[in-house]
PDB file as gemmi writes it, atoms N, CA and C in Angstrom:
CRYST1    1.000    1.000    1.000  90.00  90.00  90.00 P 1                      
ATOM      1  N   MET A   1      13.005  25.927 124.339  1.00  0.00           N  
ATOM      2  CA  MET A   1      11.697  26.510 124.572  1.00  0.00           C  
ATOM      3  C   MET A   1      11.033  26.724 123.227  1.00  0.00           C  
ATOM      4  N   ASN A   2       9.776  26.340 123.125  1.00  0.00           N  
ATOM      5  CA  ASN A   2       9.069  26.404 121.855  1.00  0.00           C  
ATOM      6  C   ASN A   2       7.919  27.404 121.946  1.00  0.00           C  
ATOM      7  N   ILE A   3       8.242  28.667 121.854  1.00  0.00           N  
ATOM      8  CA  ILE A   3       7.233  29.714 121.965  1.00  0.00           C  
ATOM      9  C   ILE A   3       7.026  30.325 120.592  1.00  0.00           C  
ATOM     10  N   ASP A   4       5.770  30.351 120.139  1.00  0.00           N  
ATOM     11  CA  ASP A   4       5.566  31.021 118.863  1.00  0.00           C  
ATOM     12  C   ASP A   4       5.497  32.533 119.094  1.00  0.00           C  
ATOM     13  N   ASP A   5       5.823  33.286 118.063  1.00  0.00           N  
ATOM     14  CA  ASP A   5       5.914  34.744 118.180  1.00  0.00           C  
ATOM     15  C   ASP A   5       4.604  35.391 118.601  1.00  0.00           C  
ATOM     16  N   ARG A   6       3.484  34.903 118.073  1.00  0.00           N  
ATOM     17  CA  ARG A   6       2.192  35.510 118.443  1.00  0.00           C  
ATOM     18  C   ARG A   6       1.913  35.355 119.923  1.00  0.00           C  
ATOM     19  N   THR A   7       2.135  34.161 120.451  1.00  0.00           N  
ATOM     20  CA  THR A   7       1.898  33.931 121.877  1.00  0.00           C  
ATOM     21  C   THR A   7       2.840  34.793 122.704  1.00  0.00           C  
ATOM     22  N   PHE A   8       4.119  34.810 122.346  1.00  0.00           N  
ATOM     23  CA  PHE A   8       5.083  35.603 123.093  1.00  0.00           C  
ATOM     24  C   PHE A   8       4.690  37.074 123.103  1.00  0.00           C  
ATOM     25  N   GLU A   9       4.371  37.633 121.949  1.00  0.00           N  
ATOM     26  CA  GLU A   9       4.021  39.053 121.861  1.00  0.00           C  
ATOM     27  C   GLU A   9       2.742  39.357 122.635  1.00  0.00           C  
ATOM     28  N   ALA A  10       1.772  38.443 122.595  1.00  0.00           N  
ATOM     29  CA  ALA A  10       0.519  38.656 123.325  1.00  0.00           C  
ATOM     30  C   ALA A  10       0.750  38.596 124.838  1.00  0.00           C  
ATOM     31  N   VAL A  11       1.574  37.643 125.290  1.00  0.00           N  
ATOM     32  CA  VAL A  11       1.898  37.546 126.721  1.00  0.00           C  
ATOM     33  C   VAL A  11       2.674  38.789 127.151  1.00  0.00           C  
ATOM     34  N   LYS A  12       3.613  39.192 126.348  1.00  0.00           N  
ATOM     35  CA  LYS A  12       4.396  40.398 126.643  1.00  0.00           C  
ATOM     36  C   LYS A  12       3.472  41.613 126.773  1.00  0.00           C  
ATOM     37  N   ALA A  13       2.491  41.739 125.884  1.00  0.00           N  
ATOM     38  CA  ALA A  13       1.551  42.862 125.940  1.00  0.00           C  
ATOM     39  C   ALA A  13       0.748  42.843 127.236  1.00  0.00           C  
ATOM     40  N   VAL A  14       0.337  41.667 127.684  1.00  0.00           N  
ATOM     41  CA  VAL A  14      -0.406  41.555 128.946  1.00  0.00           C  
ATOM     42  C   VAL A  14       0.490  41.938 130.119  1.00  0.00           C  
ATOM     43  N   ILE A  15       1.728  41.498 130.101  1.00  0.00           N  
ATOM     44  CA  ILE A  15       2.684  41.849 131.166  1.00  0.00           C  
ATOM     45  C   ILE A  15       2.858  43.369 131.227  1.00  0.00           C  
ATOM     46  N   VAL A  16       3.109  43.969 130.076  1.00  0.00           N  
ATOM     47  CA  VAL A  16       3.346  45.411 130.004  1.00  0.00           C  
ATOM     48  C   VAL A  16       2.142  46.185 130.526  1.00  0.00           C  
ATOM     49  N   LYS A  17       0.957  45.814 130.071  1.00  0.00           N  
ATOM     50  CA  LYS A  17      -0.266  46.526 130.486  1.00  0.00           C  
ATOM     51  C   LYS A  17      -0.543  46.309 131.974  1.00  0.00           C  
ATOM     52  N   THR A  18      -0.441  45.076 132.432  1.00  0.00           N  
ATOM     53  CA  THR A  18      -0.761  44.756 133.826  1.00  0.00           C  
ATOM     54  C   THR A  18       0.195  45.444 134.795  1.00  0.00           C  
ATOM     55  N   LEU A  19       1.478  45.467 134.446  1.00  0.00           N  
ATOM     56  CA  LEU A  19       2.473  46.048 135.345  1.00  0.00           C  
ATOM     57  C   LEU A  19       2.700  47.538 135.106  1.00  0.00           C  
ATOM     58  N   GLY A  20       2.097  48.084 134.043  1.00  0.00           N  
ATOM     59  CA  GLY A  20       2.261  49.506 133.758  1.00  0.00           C  
ATOM     60  C   GLY A  20       3.690  49.870 133.387  1.00  0.00           C  
ATOM     61  N   ILE A  21       4.321  49.019 132.601  1.00  0.00           N  
ATOM     62  CA  ILE A  21       5.726  49.261 132.240  1.00  0.00           C  
ATOM     63  C   ILE A  21       5.866  49.541 130.739  1.00  0.00           C  
ATOM     64  N   GLU A  22       4.972  50.321 130.215  1.00  0.00           N  
ATOM     65  CA  GLU A  22       4.987  50.646 128.793  1.00  0.00           C  
ATOM     66  C   GLU A  22       6.326  51.229 128.351  1.00  0.00           C  
ATOM     67  N   ASP A  23       6.969  51.987 129.232  1.00  0.00           N  
ATOM     68  CA  ASP A  23       8.248  52.617 128.896  1.00  0.00           C  
ATOM     69  C   ASP A  23       9.379  51.604 128.730  1.00  0.00           C  
ATOM     70  N   ARG A  24       9.189  50.379 129.226  1.00  0.00           N  
ATOM     71  CA  ARG A  24      10.225  49.340 129.124  1.00  0.00           C  
ATOM     72  C   ARG A  24       9.826  48.187 128.210  1.00  0.00           C  
ATOM     73  N   ALA A  25       8.700  48.303 127.534  1.00  0.00           N  
ATOM     74  CA  ALA A  25       8.184  47.202 126.713  1.00  0.00           C  
ATOM     75  C   ALA A  25       9.194  46.709 125.689  1.00  0.00           C  
ATOM     76  N   SER A  26       9.904  47.611 125.067  1.00  0.00           N  
ATOM     77  CA  SER A  26      10.840  47.219 124.015  1.00  0.00           C  
ATOM     78  C   SER A  26      12.058  46.471 124.546  1.00  0.00           C  
ATOM     79  N   THR A  27      12.273  46.513 125.854  1.00  0.00           N  
ATOM     80  CA  THR A  27      13.435  45.823 126.429  1.00  0.00           C  
ATOM     81  C   THR A  27      13.123  44.389 126.823  1.00  0.00           C  
ATOM     82  N   LEU A  28      11.856  43.993 126.799  1.00  0.00           N  
ATOM     83  CA  LEU A  28      11.478  42.647 127.220  1.00  0.00           C  
ATOM     84  C   LEU A  28      11.735  41.640 126.110  1.00  0.00           C  
ATOM     85  N   ASP A  29      12.421  40.560 126.462  1.00  0.00           N  
ATOM     86  CA  ASP A  29      12.570  39.447 125.545  1.00  0.00           C  
ATOM     87  C   ASP A  29      12.360  38.162 126.340  1.00  0.00           C  
ATOM     88  N   ALA A  30      12.522  37.015 125.704  1.00  0.00           N  
ATOM     89  CA  ALA A  30      12.218  35.739 126.359  1.00  0.00           C  
ATOM     90  C   ALA A  30      13.072  35.500 127.600  1.00  0.00           C  
ATOM     91  N   SER A  31      14.273  36.058 127.639  1.00  0.00           N  
ATOM     92  CA  SER A  31      15.158  35.813 128.785  1.00  0.00           C  
ATOM     93  C   SER A  31      15.032  36.858 129.897  1.00  0.00           C  
ATOM     94  N   THR A  32      14.142  37.837 129.735  1.00  0.00           N  
ATOM     95  CA  THR A  32      13.968  38.867 130.756  1.00  0.00           C  
ATOM     96  C   THR A  32      13.438  38.246 132.046  1.00  0.00           C  
ATOM     97  N   PRO A  33      14.157  38.394 133.155  1.00  0.00           N  
ATOM     98  CA  PRO A  33      13.692  37.846 134.435  1.00  0.00           C  
ATOM     99  C   PRO A  33      12.443  38.583 134.931  1.00  0.00           C  
ATOM    100  N   LEU A  34      11.581  37.843 135.589  1.00  0.00           N  
ATOM    101  CA  LEU A  34      10.340  38.444 136.104  1.00  0.00           C  
ATOM    102  C   LEU A  34      10.358  38.491 137.628  1.00  0.00           C  
ATOM    103  N   PHE A  35       9.671  37.555 138.270  1.00  0.00           N  
ATOM    104  CA  PHE A  35       9.474  37.598 139.719  1.00  0.00           C  
ATOM    105  C   PHE A  35      10.814  37.614 140.444  1.00  0.00           C  
ATOM    106  N   GLY A  36      10.976  38.585 141.318  1.00  0.00           N  
ATOM    107  CA  GLY A  36      12.205  38.743 142.068  1.00  0.00           C  
ATOM    108  C   GLY A  36      13.173  39.715 141.416  1.00  0.00           C  
ATOM    109  N   SER A  37      12.955  40.009 140.138  1.00  0.00           N  
ATOM    110  CA  SER A  37      13.838  40.927 139.417  1.00  0.00           C  
ATOM    111  C   SER A  37      13.132  42.195 138.981  1.00  0.00           C  
ATOM    112  N   MET A  38      11.826  42.116 138.890  1.00  0.00           N  
ATOM    113  CA  MET A  38      11.029  43.243 138.434  1.00  0.00           C  
ATOM    114  C   MET A  38      10.226  43.764 139.626  1.00  0.00           C  
ATOM    115  N   PRO A  39      10.548  44.945 140.135  1.00  0.00           N  
ATOM    116  CA  PRO A  39       9.883  45.437 141.347  1.00  0.00           C  
ATOM    117  C   PRO A  39       8.367  45.550 141.220  1.00  0.00           C  
ATOM    118  N   GLU A  40       7.879  45.758 140.024  1.00  0.00           N  
ATOM    119  CA  GLU A  40       6.420  45.883 139.818  1.00  0.00           C  
ATOM    120  C   GLU A  40       5.696  44.554 140.010  1.00  0.00           C  
ATOM    121  N   LEU A  41       6.437  43.457 139.899  1.00  0.00           N  
ATOM    122  CA  LEU A  41       5.812  42.136 139.965  1.00  0.00           C  
ATOM    123  C   LEU A  41       5.925  41.560 141.373  1.00  0.00           C  
ATOM    124  N   ASP A  42       5.083  42.093 142.262  1.00  0.00           N  
ATOM    125  CA  ASP A  42       5.023  41.564 143.617  1.00  0.00           C  
ATOM    126  C   ASP A  42       3.975  40.445 143.648  1.00  0.00           C  
ATOM    127  N   SER A  43       3.725  39.890 144.811  1.00  0.00           N  
ATOM    128  CA  SER A  43       2.805  38.748 144.895  1.00  0.00           C  
ATOM    129  C   SER A  43       1.383  39.111 144.452  1.00  0.00           C  
ATOM    130  N   PHE A  44       0.945  40.306 144.735  1.00  0.00           N  
ATOM    131  CA  PHE A  44      -0.386  40.727 144.285  1.00  0.00           C  
ATOM    132  C   PHE A  44      -0.410  40.850 142.766  1.00  0.00           C  
ATOM    133  N   ALA A  45       0.632  41.430 142.187  1.00  0.00           N  
ATOM    134  CA  ALA A  45       0.702  41.598 140.731  1.00  0.00           C  
ATOM    135  C   ALA A  45       0.751  40.242 140.026  1.00  0.00           C  
ATOM    136  N   VAL A  46       1.362  39.234 140.648  1.00  0.00           N  
ATOM    137  CA  VAL A  46       1.376  37.892 140.067  1.00  0.00           C  
ATOM    138  C   VAL A  46      -0.049  37.383 139.891  1.00  0.00           C  
ATOM    139  N   VAL A  47      -0.870  37.568 140.915  1.00  0.00           N  
ATOM    140  CA  VAL A  47      -2.262  37.114 140.853  1.00  0.00           C  
ATOM    141  C   VAL A  47      -3.026  37.879 139.770  1.00  0.00           C  
ATOM    142  N   VAL A  48      -2.851  39.184 139.720  1.00  0.00           N  
ATOM    143  CA  VAL A  48      -3.530  40.001 138.706  1.00  0.00           C  
ATOM    144  C   VAL A  48      -3.063  39.604 137.308  1.00  0.00           C  
ATOM    145  N   LEU A  49      -1.768  39.406 137.142  1.00  0.00           N  
ATOM    146  CA  LEU A  49      -1.220  39.015 135.845  1.00  0.00           C  
ATOM    147  C   LEU A  49      -1.747  37.657 135.414  1.00  0.00           C  
ATOM    148  N   LEU A  50      -1.760  36.705 136.320  1.00  0.00           N  
ATOM    149  CA  LEU A  50      -2.260  35.376 135.992  1.00  0.00           C  
ATOM    150  C   LEU A  50      -3.739  35.421 135.614  1.00  0.00           C  
ATOM    151  N   THR A  51      -4.518  36.196 136.332  1.00  0.00           N  
ATOM    152  CA  THR A  51      -5.938  36.352 136.011  1.00  0.00           C  
ATOM    153  C   THR A  51      -6.110  36.983 134.634  1.00  0.00           C  
ATOM    154  N   SER A  52      -5.319  37.991 134.331  1.00  0.00           N  
ATOM    155  CA  SER A  52      -5.383  38.643 133.019  1.00  0.00           C  
ATOM    156  C   SER A  52      -5.036  37.661 131.906  1.00  0.00           C  
ATOM    157  N   LEU A  53      -4.022  36.834 132.127  1.00  0.00           N  
ATOM    158  CA  LEU A  53      -3.631  35.839 131.124  1.00  0.00           C  
ATOM    159  C   LEU A  53      -4.720  34.788 130.938  1.00  0.00           C  
ATOM    160  N   GLU A  54      -5.346  34.361 132.040  1.00  0.00           N  
ATOM    161  CA  GLU A  54      -6.446  33.392 131.942  1.00  0.00           C  
ATOM    162  C   GLU A  54      -7.581  33.958 131.095  1.00  0.00           C  
ATOM    163  N   GLU A  55      -7.922  35.206 131.329  1.00  0.00           N  
ATOM    164  CA  GLU A  55      -8.998  35.849 130.566  1.00  0.00           C  
ATOM    165  C   GLU A  55      -8.615  36.027 129.102  1.00  0.00           C  
ATOM    166  N   GLN A  56      -7.411  36.497 128.845  1.00  0.00           N  
ATOM    167  CA  GLN A  56      -6.949  36.768 127.483  1.00  0.00           C  
ATOM    168  C   GLN A  56      -6.863  35.489 126.648  1.00  0.00           C  
ATOM    169  N   PHE A  57      -6.394  34.397 127.265  1.00  0.00           N  
ATOM    170  CA  PHE A  57      -6.122  33.172 126.516  1.00  0.00           C  
ATOM    171  C   PHE A  57      -7.126  32.052 126.774  1.00  0.00           C  
ATOM    172  N   CYS A  58      -8.152  32.322 127.567  1.00  0.00           N  
ATOM    173  CA  CYS A  58      -9.246  31.359 127.798  1.00  0.00           C  
ATOM    174  C   CYS A  58      -8.772  30.026 128.378  1.00  0.00           C  
ATOM    175  N   PHE A  59      -8.089  30.099 129.510  1.00  0.00           N  
ATOM    176  CA  PHE A  59      -7.724  28.885 130.233  1.00  0.00           C  
ATOM    177  C   PHE A  59      -7.805  29.194 131.718  1.00  0.00           C  
ATOM    178  N   GLU A  60      -7.748  28.135 132.541  1.00  0.00           N  
ATOM    179  CA  GLU A  60      -7.736  28.304 133.988  1.00  0.00           C  
ATOM    180  C   GLU A  60      -6.545  27.554 134.558  1.00  0.00           C  
ATOM    181  N   VAL A  61      -5.942  28.143 135.558  1.00  0.00           N  
ATOM    182  CA  VAL A  61      -4.795  27.527 136.207  1.00  0.00           C  
ATOM    183  C   VAL A  61      -5.257  26.861 137.488  1.00  0.00           C  
ATOM    184  N   ASP A  62      -4.961  25.597 137.595  1.00  0.00           N  
ATOM    185  CA  ASP A  62      -5.224  24.839 138.812  1.00  0.00           C  
ATOM    186  C   ASP A  62      -4.124  25.190 139.805  1.00  0.00           C  
ATOM    187  N   GLY A  63      -4.458  25.277 141.058  1.00  0.00           N  
ATOM    188  CA  GLY A  63      -3.473  25.632 142.082  1.00  0.00           C  
ATOM    189  C   GLY A  63      -2.258  24.724 142.091  1.00  0.00           C  
ATOM    190  N   SER A  64      -2.426  23.459 141.718  1.00  0.00           N  
ATOM    191  CA  SER A  64      -1.304  22.519 141.711  1.00  0.00           C  
ATOM    192  C   SER A  64      -0.330  22.800 140.573  1.00  0.00           C  
ATOM    193  N   GLU A  65      -0.774  23.527 139.550  1.00  0.00           N  
ATOM    194  CA  GLU A  65       0.088  23.866 138.414  1.00  0.00           C  
ATOM    195  C   GLU A  65       0.962  25.086 138.704  1.00  0.00           C  
ATOM    196  N   PHE A  66       0.576  25.853 139.689  1.00  0.00           N  
ATOM    197  CA  PHE A  66       1.194  27.143 139.960  1.00  0.00           C  
ATOM    198  C   PHE A  66       2.528  26.969 140.674  1.00  0.00           C  
ATOM    199  N   SER A  67       3.589  27.533 140.098  1.00  0.00           N  
ATOM    200  CA  SER A  67       4.900  27.483 140.740  1.00  0.00           C  
ATOM    201  C   SER A  67       5.696  28.728 140.366  1.00  0.00           C  
ATOM    202  N   GLY A  68       6.730  28.991 141.118  1.00  0.00           N  
ATOM    203  CA  GLY A  68       7.585  30.140 140.850  1.00  0.00           C  
ATOM    204  C   GLY A  68       8.306  30.037 139.520  1.00  0.00           C  
ATOM    205  N   GLU A  69       8.539  28.817 139.047  1.00  0.00           N  
ATOM    206  CA  GLU A  69       9.235  28.614 137.775  1.00  0.00           C  
ATOM    207  C   GLU A  69       8.482  29.242 136.609  1.00  0.00           C  
ATOM    208  N   ILE A  70       7.171  29.296 136.702  1.00  0.00           N  
ATOM    209  CA  ILE A  70       6.345  29.890 135.645  1.00  0.00           C  
ATOM    210  C   ILE A  70       6.734  31.345 135.443  1.00  0.00           C  
ATOM    211  N   PHE A  71       7.012  32.048 136.526  1.00  0.00           N  
ATOM    212  CA  PHE A  71       7.308  33.478 136.484  1.00  0.00           C  
ATOM    213  C   PHE A  71       8.808  33.772 136.517  1.00  0.00           C  
ATOM    214  N   GLU A  72       9.618  32.790 136.149  1.00  0.00           N  
ATOM    215  CA  GLU A  72      11.069  32.989 136.140  1.00  0.00           C  
ATOM    216  C   GLU A  72      11.482  34.014 135.082  1.00  0.00           C  
ATOM    217  N   THR A  73      10.979  33.852 133.854  1.00  0.00           N  
ATOM    218  CA  THR A  73      11.293  34.779 132.755  1.00  0.00           C  
ATOM    219  C   THR A  73      10.043  35.037 131.930  1.00  0.00           C  
ATOM    220  N   VAL A  74      10.111  36.026 131.065  1.00  0.00           N  
ATOM    221  CA  VAL A  74       9.000  36.282 130.145  1.00  0.00           C  
ATOM    222  C   VAL A  74       8.781  35.047 129.273  1.00  0.00           C  
ATOM    223  N   GLY A  75       9.859  34.413 128.851  1.00  0.00           N  
ATOM    224  CA  GLY A  75       9.753  33.213 128.018  1.00  0.00           C  
ATOM    225  C   GLY A  75       9.106  32.043 128.733  1.00  0.00           C  
ATOM    226  N   SER A  76       9.450  31.825 129.999  1.00  0.00           N  
ATOM    227  CA  SER A  76       8.833  30.716 130.739  1.00  0.00           C  
ATOM    228  C   SER A  76       7.345  30.960 130.941  1.00  0.00           C  
ATOM    229  N   LEU A  77       6.963  32.203 131.150  1.00  0.00           N  
ATOM    230  CA  LEU A  77       5.543  32.523 131.290  1.00  0.00           C  
ATOM    231  C   LEU A  77       4.818  32.330 129.958  1.00  0.00           C  
ATOM    232  N   ALA A  78       5.431  32.765 128.860  1.00  0.00           N  
ATOM    233  CA  ALA A  78       4.825  32.588 127.538  1.00  0.00           C  
ATOM    234  C   ALA A  78       4.689  31.101 127.200  1.00  0.00           C  
ATOM    235  N   GLU A  79       5.682  30.309 127.554  1.00  0.00           N  
ATOM    236  CA  GLU A  79       5.611  28.863 127.299  1.00  0.00           C  
ATOM    237  C   GLU A  79       4.510  28.228 128.129  1.00  0.00           C  
ATOM    238  N   PHE A  80       4.370  28.637 129.372  1.00  0.00           N  
ATOM    239  CA  PHE A  80       3.288  28.144 130.229  1.00  0.00           C  
ATOM    240  C   PHE A  80       1.938  28.443 129.593  1.00  0.00           C  
ATOM    241  N   VAL A  81       1.764  29.667 129.117  1.00  0.00           N  
ATOM    242  CA  VAL A  81       0.505  30.056 128.467  1.00  0.00           C  
ATOM    243  C   VAL A  81       0.288  29.234 127.203  1.00  0.00           C  
ATOM    244  N   ARG A  82       1.321  29.079 126.398  1.00  0.00           N  
ATOM    245  CA  ARG A  82       1.201  28.321 125.154  1.00  0.00           C  
ATOM    246  C   ARG A  82       0.742  26.891 125.419  1.00  0.00           C  
ATOM    247  N   MET A  83       1.255  26.284 126.474  1.00  0.00           N  
ATOM    248  CA  MET A  83       0.898  24.899 126.800  1.00  0.00           C  
ATOM    249  C   MET A  83      -0.553  24.762 127.271  1.00  0.00           C  
ATOM    250  N   ARG A  84      -1.144  25.840 127.738  1.00  0.00           N  
ATOM    251  CA  ARG A  84      -2.508  25.779 128.263  1.00  0.00           C  
ATOM    252  C   ARG A  84      -3.560  26.391 127.348  1.00  0.00           C  
ATOM    253  N   THR A  85      -3.103  27.009 126.300  1.00  0.00           N  
ATOM    254  CA  THR A  85      -4.039  27.668 125.382  1.00  0.00           C  
ATOM    255  C   THR A  85      -4.660  26.624 124.470  1.00  0.00           C  
ATOM    256  N   PRO A  86      -5.985  26.645 124.372  1.00  0.00           N  
ATOM    257  CA  PRO A  86      -6.647  25.711 123.465  1.00  0.00           C  
ATOM    258  C   PRO A  86      -6.135  25.905 122.037  1.00  0.00           C  
ATOM    259  N   LEU A  87      -5.968  24.797 121.354  1.00  0.00           N  
ATOM    260  CA  LEU A  87      -5.524  24.872 119.962  1.00  0.00           C  
ATOM    261  C   LEU A  87      -6.591  25.526 119.097  1.00  0.00           C  
ATOM    262  N   PRO A  88      -6.189  26.369 118.161  1.00  0.00           N  
ATOM    263  CA  PRO A  88      -7.166  27.004 117.279  1.00  0.00           C  
ATOM    264  C   PRO A  88      -7.808  25.978 116.360  1.00  0.00           C  
ATOM    265  N   VAL A  89      -9.065  26.198 116.066  1.00  0.00           N  
ATOM    266  CA  VAL A  89      -9.796  25.314 115.159  1.00  0.00           C  
ATOM    267  C   VAL A  89      -9.568  25.813 113.748  1.00  0.00           C  
ATOM    268  N   HIS A  90      -9.193  24.921 112.827  1.00  0.00           N  
ATOM    269  CA  HIS A  90      -8.941  25.311 111.439  1.00  0.00           C  
ATOM    270  C   HIS A  90     -10.162  25.050 110.588  1.00  0.00           C  
TER     271      HIS A  90                                                      
END                                                                             
């Protein structure tokens, strides 16, 4: 998995804020399981989280791209975001 630290930390911050899990923020790493393991992340929270990530990182998710694998771990979600984030202009 090729996740840069800035993307990972930014995705983690969105997860923490969206799910209201500030007290557990320091325990999240790339291998932390998400959907099915985190009670706060129900189907409604998935939609809210995805919308928050789209707004934060300026991309849109096509319905055909959406799968449960994206929300398997914090790292898989960060990698998904990294792959869809427009490259910065230098």
